N, C-alpha and C positions, 0 to 999 in steps of 0.2 A: 245929532252927531253920529258919525259912523265910527264904529270901533275898529281899530287897526290891529290886526293880529300879528304879532311879532314872532317869527319862527326861530326857535332856538335849536342850534345844531345838536343832534343826538350824539350822546357819549357812548361809544361802543366799549365793552369790557376789554381791558388789555389782554393781548395774546399771552397764552401761558407758555413758558419755555418748554421745549420738547423734554420728555422724560429721559433721564440718563440711565442706561441699563448697566448695572455694575455686576460683573461676573462674580459667582459665588467663590469665596476664598477657601481654598482647600490645603491650608498649611500643613495638615496632618498627613494628607496624601503625598505632598512634595517631600516632606521630611522622611516618610517611609521610603519613597523612591530613591532619594539621595542615600539612605542607609543601605538600601539593596545594592545600589551602584558601587558604594564604597566596599561592601563585603564581596561582591563579585571581583572587583579590582584586586583586593587583598587575596582572594582565592587563586586568580589567574597569576599573580606575581609569585605566590607560593609554589604553584606547580611549575612555573618556568624556572625558577631559581633552585628548586629542589634537586640536588644532585643525584638522588636515588632514581629519578625517572631516566636518567642517562640519555639525554636528548642527542647527544653525539652518536650513540649506538642506533637510536631511532632513524636518524638521518642516513646513517650508513646502510641500513637494511630496507629502508622504505621503498627504494626502487631497485632492490637486488633482484637477480634473475629468478630465483626460486620463489620469491614472494610475488612477482608479477605473474609467473606461470600459475600460481595458486589463485590469484585474483582473476585471471583469464578463465580458469576452470570454473570458478564461483559464478562469473557472469554468464558463462555458457550454459551452465546448469540452471541458473535462475531463468533465463530466457526460454530454454527448452521446456522446463517443468510448467512454467506459466502458459506457454502456447498450448502444450498437450492437455494441461489441466483445464483450461478454458474450452477446448474443443470437446473434451469428454464431459465436462460440466454443463455446456450448452445442451449436449444431447440429453443429459440426465434431467435438465430443467424442462426440456420439451416433453420428455416421457412423464415427468411429474404432472404436467398440465394436460396430459392426454385424457381422452374420455374412456380409455381402456383401463379397468381396475388393475389388471395384472401388471401392466407397464408402470402404473402409479406406484403400486406396491413394491416393485423391484427398485424403482428409482428412490423411493423413501427408504427402503432397506439399506441400500448402498450408502446414502448420505448418513443415515443413523450409525451404521457400523463404523465408517471411517472417520466420523467426527467423534465417536465414543472412545476410539483407541488411540493412545499416545503415539505420536509419529516415530519416537524412538523404538517403541515396541514393534511398530510396522517394519522398520527398517531392519530390526534384528531378526524378525521372522523371515523376511526376504533374503536376508544374507545367510540364513541357515535353511533355505528351501531344499538344498540337496539332501538334508537329513529326512525331510518329510517326503519328498518326491525325487528320488535319485535320478529318474528318467522321465521325461515328458515327451510322448510321441517318438520314442527311440533316441532322443538326444539327452546327453549327459548334462544335467543342470549344473553341476559344479563347474564345468568348463564354459557353459553357456552364459551364466551370470557372474560377472566380475563385480567388483566394488561399485564402479561408476554406473553400470547397468542396474544394479541394486538400488542405488541412490535415485536414479532417474524414475524407475518404476514406482518405488515407495513414495517419494515426494509428489509424483504426478497423481497417484490414486488418492493421496491425502488431499492435494489441492483441488482436485475435481469436486470433492464433497463440498468444499466451501464455495468453489465457483459456481456449482449448481444452484445454491441458495441465492447467490448474488444475482445471477442471470434471471432466476426465477423471480425475484423481487423486482428486477427492472422490467420484466415482461408484464408483470401485474400492475406496474405503475402506468402503463400505456392506457389511455382513455378507451373505454369499450367502444365508443362511437367510431373511433379510427378503424378498428377490426371490422365492425358492422358495415362501414362504408366500403372497405376493401372487398368484403364478401359480395356486397351488391354490385361491385364491378366484375365479379366473377373471377377474382384471383384465387389461385389454388392455396392450399395451406402453407406450402413451403414458400411460395412467392409472398404471401402476406407476412410470413415470419421474417424473410430476408429483406423485403423491400419497404415494409410499412413498420413492423412491430420492433425489430432490433434496432434500426436507426433511432427511433424515439426512445427506446429503452436505454440507450447508451448514456443519456443524461443521468439516470439513476445507477447505471452500472459502474461508470468510470470512477467515482470517488472511492467505493469499497474495493474495486479492482486495484487501484493505485495503492491502497493500504495493503492489499494482498501481496502486490509485487514487492513492496518494501519488506514486508514480513517474510516473504519467501527468500529474498536476498539474504537476510540475516538468519533465516531458518536452515539455509543450506549448511551453516557451520556445524550442524548436528551430524553431517555425514562424516565428520572426522573420526567418529567412534567406529566406523567401518574401514578406516584407513583410505578414504578418498582425499587425495592431495589437493583439497580446496585452500582458500586463503588462510583459515585458521590452522590447518593441519600443517600447511607449509611453514608457518611461524613456530608452530610447536617443534617441528623437526629441527629448527635452528636452535631454539633455546634448550632443547634436550642435549644439544651438543655444546652450546657455550654457556648454559646456566644463566643467561640474561633474560629472565623471564619477564620482567616488567616492561622493558623497552620493546620486546618483541610483541607482547600483548598490546602495546600502544600502537605499533605498526599496524596490526590487524584492525584495531579500533579506528584509527584515523582513516584507513581505506574504506571502511564500512560507512563512516560518516560521510566521507566524500561522495561515495557512489549514491547513498540515500539522499543526500542533498541534491544531486543532479536528477535523480528520479522524481524527487518531490517537485522540482522545478518543471520538469516535463509533464507531470500530472496536472499542475496548474494551467498550462497552455492547453492540454487536451480538454480539460473541463471547460475552459473559455470556449474552445471550438464548439463543442456540442451544446453549450448554453447560449449559442447566438439566437436571437430573436425570441428569447424566452424571458428576458429581463434578468436572467441569472448571471450574465457575463459580468466580470468584475476585474 
């Protein structure tokens, strides 16, 4: 007799249902966020409804002619100081990286001195330069240096010390191989600096330079102590006459906030421009 083999169908194990990913519950964080939003809303409502802020006075003087003139001088002073400061700072950074020990020492000494001295002290010294040097090259310094000129000189020399370190850090961030490749092509020192080093260094220079720009804008308010009619001084002239101190300070504050917000937005797009092709654009 021949045995007949009967094949029984194989029973495959049942497919397991897909795992369900359940996000972590963060009830405490959401509760804290809600509490923060409530506190912010209460604070905003209290500021808006508080009659002591005198928002009608703020609206009256926000676009007044004297305030706008002060704002214009503040913007002009900021732009001029930053431009001159970075020109001088770039020169100091190049000298600091020079092979000449004398040039390195001079650059280091400049940065050390102006970073060690408060800007207010520097401005007061320049404002009283006529006491120390009544004449320079036969020119009367009292008539030569007015308050605005003193502000430009003092702020520029101060900013150049910080700009030098920013530029030097940016130059040091460039890969050494890039410089050696430029040297192998026979490029001179200044062409290597302007065509190879600085364009790549801008990725490291722009973020701190943007912070310096915003800091300089706000720092120009210190020139009010030498009677330069910037934004802050213009509002001070008004509230010394009207005794409406709080609303006029709010006018200056709102203008500073508005301008720094615009500068911050510009910094974002400049950073994106120089971060192209590096994976750092966002």
